C-alpha positions as CSV (number, residue, x, y, z in Angstrom):
1,M,2.3,6.0,10.2
2,R,5.8,5.5,9.2
3,R,6.8,5.1,5.5
4,S,7.9,1.4,6.1
5,D,4.5,0.7,7.7
6,S,2.6,2.0,4.7
7,I,4.8,-0.1,2.3
8,H,4.1,-3.1,4.5
9,L,0.4,-2.5,4.5
10,N,0.4,-2.0,0.7
11,V,2.2,-5.3,0.1
12,L,-0.3,-7.1,2.4
13,D,-3.2,-5.4,0.6
14,V,-1.9,-6.4,-2.8
15,F,-1.4,-10.0,-1.6
16,L,-4.9,-10.3,-0.1
17,I,-6.6,-8.7,-3.1
18,G,-4.6,-10.8,-5.5
19,V,-5.3,-14.0,-3.7
20,F,-9.0,-13.1,-3.3
21,L,-9.4,-12.3,-7.0
22,T,-7.4,-15.2,-8.3
23,S,-9.1,-17.8,-6.0
24,L,-12.5,-16.3,-6.8
25,L,-11.9,-16.5,-10.5
26,A,-10.6,-20.1,-10.3
27,T,-13.5,-21.1,-8.1
28,A,-16.0,-19.5,-10.4
29,G,-14.3,-21.1,-13.4
30,S,-14.3,-24.6,-11.9
31,L,-18.0,-24.3,-11.0
32,F,-18.7,-23.0,-14.5
33,F,-17.0,-26.0,-16.1
34,S,-18.8,-28.5,-13.9
35,E,-22.3,-26.9,-13.3
36,V,-22.9,-25.0,-16.6
37,M,-20.8,-26.9,-19.1
38,R,-21.6,-30.2,-17.3
39,L,-17.9,-31.4,-17.4
40,P,-17.4,-33.8,-14.5
41,P,-14.2,-33.1,-12.5
42,C,-11.7,-35.9,-12.1
43,Q,-10.2,-37.0,-8.8
44,L,-7.2,-34.7,-9.1
45,C,-9.5,-31.8,-10.0
46,W,-11.4,-32.4,-6.7
47,L,-8.2,-32.3,-4.7
48,Q,-7.3,-29.0,-6.4
49,R,-10.8,-27.6,-5.6
50,I,-10.3,-28.6,-2.0
51,C,-7.2,-26.4,-1.9
52,M,-8.6,-23.5,-3.9
53,Y,-12.1,-23.0,-2.5
54,P,-11.1,-22.1,1.1
55,L,-8.7,-19.4,-0.2
56,V,-11.6,-17.2,-1.2
57,A,-12.8,-17.1,2.5
58,I,-9.3,-16.9,4.0
59,S,-8.3,-13.9,1.8
60,F,-11.6,-12.2,2.3
61,V,-11.4,-12.4,6.1
62,G,-7.8,-11.4,5.8
63,M,-8.7,-8.3,3.8
64,L,-11.4,-7.3,6.4
65,R,-9.0,-7.8,9.3
66,K,-5.8,-6.6,7.5
67,S,-4.2,-9.8,8.8
68,E,-0.7,-11.0,8.1
69,E,-1.8,-14.5,9.3
70,A,-3.8,-14.9,6.1
71,V,-0.5,-15.4,4.3
72,F,0.4,-18.3,6.6
73,F,-3.1,-19.8,6.5
74,A,-3.1,-19.7,2.7
75,M,0.4,-21.1,2.2
76,P,-0.2,-24.8,2.9
77,L,-3.3,-24.8,0.7
78,V,-1.5,-23.0,-2.2
79,L,1.6,-25.2,-2.0
80,T,-0.4,-28.4,-1.8
81,G,-2.6,-27.3,-4.7
82,L,0.5,-26.4,-6.8
83,G,1.9,-29.8,-6.2
84,V,-1.3,-31.6,-7.2
85,A,-1.7,-29.3,-10.2
86,G,1.9,-29.9,-11.3
87,Y,1.4,-33.7,-11.0
88,H,-1.9,-33.4,-12.9
89,N,-0.3,-31.5,-15.8
90,L,2.6,-34.0,-16.0
91,L,0.1,-36.8,-16.1
92,Y,-2.2,-35.0,-18.5
93,Y,0.5,-34.2,-21.1
94,G,2.0,-37.7,-20.9
95,F,5.3,-36.9,-19.2
96,I,4.6,-39.4,-16.4
97,E,2.5,-42.5,-16.0
98,N,-0.3,-42.5,-13.4
99,I,0.9,-44.2,-10.2
100,V,-2.6,-45.1,-9.2
101,P,-5.2,-45.2,-12.0
102,C,-8.3,-43.1,-11.6
103,S,-10.8,-45.7,-10.3
104,Q,-13.9,-43.6,-10.2
105,G,-15.5,-41.0,-12.5
106,V,-13.8,-39.3,-15.4
107,S,-10.1,-40.1,-16.2
108,C,-7.6,-37.5,-15.0
109,T,-6.1,-37.5,-18.6
110,S,-9.4,-37.1,-20.6
111,R,-9.4,-34.1,-22.8
112,Q,-12.5,-32.1,-22.0
113,I,-11.5,-28.7,-23.4
114,E,-8.4,-27.5,-25.3
115,W,-8.3,-23.9,-26.3
116,L,-5.6,-22.7,-28.7
117,G,-4.1,-26.2,-28.6
118,F,-2.7,-26.0,-25.1
119,I,-5.1,-24.3,-22.7
120,T,-6.7,-27.1,-20.7
121,I,-8.5,-27.3,-17.4
122,P,-5.4,-28.7,-15.6
123,F,-3.3,-26.0,-17.2
124,L,-5.7,-23.3,-15.9
125,S,-5.4,-24.7,-12.4
126,L,-1.6,-24.8,-12.6
127,V,-1.5,-21.2,-13.7
128,A,-3.8,-20.1,-10.9
129,F,-1.8,-21.9,-8.2
130,A,1.5,-20.6,-9.8
131,I,0.1,-17.0,-9.5
132,L,-0.9,-17.7,-5.9
133,T,2.5,-19.1,-5.1
134,G,4.2,-16.0,-6.6
135,L,2.0,-13.8,-4.5
136,I,2.9,-15.7,-1.3
137,L,6.7,-15.7,-2.1
138,F,6.6,-11.9,-2.9
139,T,4.6,-11.2,0.3
140,L,6.8,-13.4,2.5
141,R,9.9,-11.7,1.2
142,N,8.5,-8.3,2.0
143,L,7.2,-9.3,5.4
144,L,10.6,-10.8,6.3
145,Q,12.4,-7.6,5.1
146,T,10.1,-5.4,7.1
147,S,10.4,-7.5,10.2
148,S,14.2,-7.7,10.0
149,K,14.4,-3.9,9.5
150,S,12.2,-3.2,12.5
151,T,14.3,-5.7,14.6
152,V,17.5,-3.9,13.6
153,K,15.9,-0.6,14.5
154,K,14.8,-1.9,17.9
155,M,18.3,-3.3,18.6
156,A,19.9,0.1,17.6
157,V,17.7,2.0,20.1
């Protein structure tokens, strides 16, 4: 195994483990809030859950197979979840008005928990998706650098 291959595998391993642990913790946290604390999720929370829950399985299978494709399978879910979480936080903290009012269930702006005056359920989701986005960007950068170096080496030979 060449040195660049071991660096490439280490970056992929860090990505997959990071995504697995982050998505597992976020999934467990959301289930704790809804099933143990009996806090009903709003419509935007459901959309974020739809983006987060599959990441546990995608990253787990990616770890088992040592698969670069897991990065690309996770990316649309993470970016969509980040967008919804960003919108939810802007709405929650009153920076924007809701385009379409929540028509069913709990309001997307109701304050169910607030730790230390700023840590809320929407904020926790935004942090989780931001961490996942950072992991994807870091991994993509390293994958592109590795692939361009190997392409240059192949062209030189």
